[in-house]
Backbone bond lengths (Angstrom), bond angles and torsions (degrees), N, CA, C in turn:
res aa  C-N    CA-C-N  psi(-1)  N-CA   C-N-CA  omega(-1)  CA-C   N-CA-C  phi
1 M - - - 1.441 - - 1.534 107.77 -
2 W 1.305 117.85 136.35 1.456 122.79 179.29 1.524 110.03 -99.45
3 A 1.325 115.76 159.41 1.460 120.78 -179.06 1.520 110.31 -61.28
4 G 1.307 116.87 131.61 1.447 121.89 179.30 1.519 114.09 90.76
5 E 1.319 117.05 -6.67 1.466 120.96 178.46 1.536 108.92 -71.47
6 P 1.317 117.88 143.39 1.466 118.82 177.61 1.522 111.21 -57.69
7 L 1.321 115.97 141.79 1.455 120.20 177.31 1.518 108.95 -65.17
8 P 1.342 117.82 135.12 1.464 120.54 -174.02 1.525 114.34 -60.04
9 H 1.320 118.09 -31.75 1.459 120.09 -176.28 1.527 113.95 -85.01
10 S 1.336 117.98 -15.24 1.456 118.02 -173.88 1.527 114.30 -127.03
11 G 1.323 117.56 -20.61 1.453 120.02 -174.95 1.515 112.49 78.47
12 R 1.333 117.99 -0.11 1.458 122.88 179.47 1.519 110.72 -91.97
13 V 1.313 115.87 151.85 1.459 121.77 172.38 1.524 107.25 -94.06
14 C 1.309 117.07 134.00 1.457 122.28 -178.47 1.535 109.73 -72.47
15 E 1.333 116.37 117.53 1.456 121.46 -178.44 1.527 111.50 -63.46
16 Y 1.340 116.90 -37.25 1.459 120.27 178.59 1.524 110.19 -61.32
17 E 1.317 115.40 -46.75 1.457 119.77 -178.36 1.524 111.04 -64.22
18 Q 1.317 117.71 -41.16 1.458 120.95 178.64 1.524 110.63 -59.72
19 A 1.320 117.18 -44.43 1.467 121.07 -179.83 1.523 110.76 -64.51
20 L 1.325 117.54 -44.54 1.464 120.23 -179.58 1.527 111.64 -64.68
21 V 1.328 116.89 -40.37 1.466 120.93 177.96 1.527 109.98 -63.58
22 A 1.331 117.12 -33.66 1.462 122.20 179.22 1.532 111.98 -78.65
23 G 1.332 117.28 0.02 1.456 120.98 178.97 1.515 114.13 83.57
24 E 1.329 116.82 21.74 1.460 121.61 -179.72 1.525 110.14 -111.15
25 P 1.327 117.87 138.39 1.466 119.49 173.98 1.523 109.76 -72.56
26 V 1.318 117.06 162.00 1.459 121.69 178.58 1.527 109.85 -128.65
27 V 1.319 115.89 149.18 1.457 121.86 174.74 1.519 107.27 -100.26
28 V 1.330 115.75 125.99 1.465 121.16 179.15 1.523 108.81 -121.70
29 D 1.317 115.86 150.16 1.461 118.50 179.82 1.524 110.69 -95.66
30 Y 1.320 114.46 172.05 1.461 120.82 -177.08 1.530 111.95 -58.99
31 G 1.327 117.60 -33.76 1.465 120.77 -179.34 1.518 112.31 -65.87
32 T 1.327 115.75 -38.39 1.471 119.95 178.11 1.516 110.53 -65.18
33 I 1.327 116.07 -43.01 1.467 119.79 178.45 1.519 110.11 -66.24
34 M 1.326 117.11 -40.75 1.462 120.37 179.21 1.533 110.80 -61.19
35 C 1.332 117.11 -42.09 1.469 120.52 178.09 1.526 111.07 -62.92
36 A 1.321 116.44 -42.24 1.468 119.79 179.21 1.528 110.50 -63.20
37 L 1.319 116.62 -41.97 1.464 120.27 178.14 1.525 111.24 -64.65
38 L 1.333 116.85 -41.24 1.465 120.71 177.57 1.524 111.05 -59.48
39 H 1.332 116.69 -46.32 1.462 121.00 -179.91 1.526 112.09 -63.89
40 A 1.338 115.85 -29.68 1.463 120.22 179.32 1.525 112.31 -86.24
41 G 1.326 117.09 -4.30 1.459 120.36 -179.61 1.521 112.96 75.41
42 L 1.328 117.18 25.08 1.460 121.66 -178.13 1.531 110.09 -102.91
43 P 1.332 117.30 161.50 1.463 120.92 -179.16 1.536 112.17 -62.37
44 T 1.321 116.30 142.04 1.465 121.47 -177.68 1.527 113.59 -123.71
45 D 1.319 117.93 1.26 1.466 121.33 -173.54 1.528 113.24 -54.09
46 D 1.320 118.13 -38.05 1.463 120.91 -178.34 1.519 112.60 -64.92
47 Y 1.342 118.16 -23.08 1.467 122.69 -176.96 1.523 112.84 -101.37
48 A 1.315 117.34 -9.42 1.465 122.10 179.56 1.534 109.80 -80.35
49 F 1.332 116.77 168.77 1.458 122.01 179.87 1.522 110.45 -50.17
50 G 1.322 116.17 126.47 1.459 121.01 179.66 1.513 113.73 88.93
51 G 1.323 118.19 -10.30 1.462 121.52 178.70 1.525 111.19 -75.59
52 R 1.321 116.43 163.25 1.471 119.50 -174.44 1.520 113.85 -67.16
53 H 1.335 118.74 -18.73 1.465 121.07 179.09 1.531 113.00 -108.39
54 W 1.331 116.91 4.41 1.460 120.87 -179.37 1.529 109.89 -61.56
55 G 1.322 117.24 131.75 1.451 122.50 177.75 1.520 115.22 86.56
56 K 1.314 118.08 -3.32 1.464 121.02 -177.46 1.528 111.39 -87.65
57 K 1.319 114.31 162.33 1.467 121.71 172.03 1.512 107.86 -118.28
58 W 1.335 114.62 154.92 1.458 121.02 -175.11 1.518 110.23 -132.40
59 L 1.327 116.54 146.63 1.456 122.81 175.15 1.522 107.47 -100.52
60 L 1.326 116.71 119.08 1.459 122.76 176.07 1.510 106.90 -102.59
61 D 1.341 116.30 112.21 1.456 121.22 -178.36 1.522 110.04 -85.33
62 V 1.322 116.19 164.12 1.459 120.74 -176.06 1.523 112.32 -63.29
63 D 1.339 118.08 -22.06 1.463 120.84 178.35 1.523 112.67 -87.64
64 G 1.355 116.61 3.11 1.461 120.68 178.08 1.513 113.86 93.69
65 T 1.333 117.48 -0.13 1.456 121.01 178.62 1.524 109.73 -71.29
66 L 1.319 116.01 132.52 1.455 122.29 179.25 1.523 108.11 -116.36
67 S 1.338 116.90 123.11 1.461 121.10 179.06 1.521 108.87 -136.20
68 E 1.334 115.00 154.07 1.454 118.75 -178.40 1.528 110.32 -66.64
69 W 1.327 116.83 136.20 1.460 124.80 178.99 1.515 106.61 -101.05
70 T 1.314 117.28 122.89 1.457 120.89 -176.49 1.517 111.31 -111.43
71 G 1.302 116.66 170.52 1.452 121.81 175.22 1.524 111.10 -61.48
72 E 1.318 117.13 -32.47 1.463 120.88 177.35 1.531 110.36 -63.87
73 D 1.320 116.97 -38.10 1.460 121.18 178.40 1.529 109.69 -63.37
74 A 1.313 116.41 -42.71 1.468 121.25 -179.43 1.523 110.35 -65.45
75 E 1.319 117.17 -41.39 1.468 120.79 178.56 1.521 111.40 -64.75
76 A 1.324 117.69 -41.35 1.465 121.81 178.97 1.523 110.42 -63.30
77 E 1.333 116.35 -40.69 1.460 120.41 179.92 1.532 110.66 -67.00
78 A 1.323 117.04 -39.25 1.458 121.37 -178.95 1.526 111.82 -67.51
79 S 1.329 116.79 -32.19 1.458 119.56 -178.18 1.527 112.73 -83.91
80 S 1.315 117.99 -10.19 1.474 119.80 -179.48 1.512 112.52 -90.18
């Protein structure tokens, strides 16, 4: 499968993948990360209700760097 190709099970193109291929970072929420961890068979407790990352958003950069996305980040982006 190539980047930007529709997902075989849905016929949809993944918006996250399109943005990353275009050289743009993406903001993902805790639920998206939790789903990815579940599919990979990794622990998810930190992202579940009551976990230390529950309710947070994350910035996934094109180089694979994942950092916490805060309200300050959103305000800075809106003012630019």
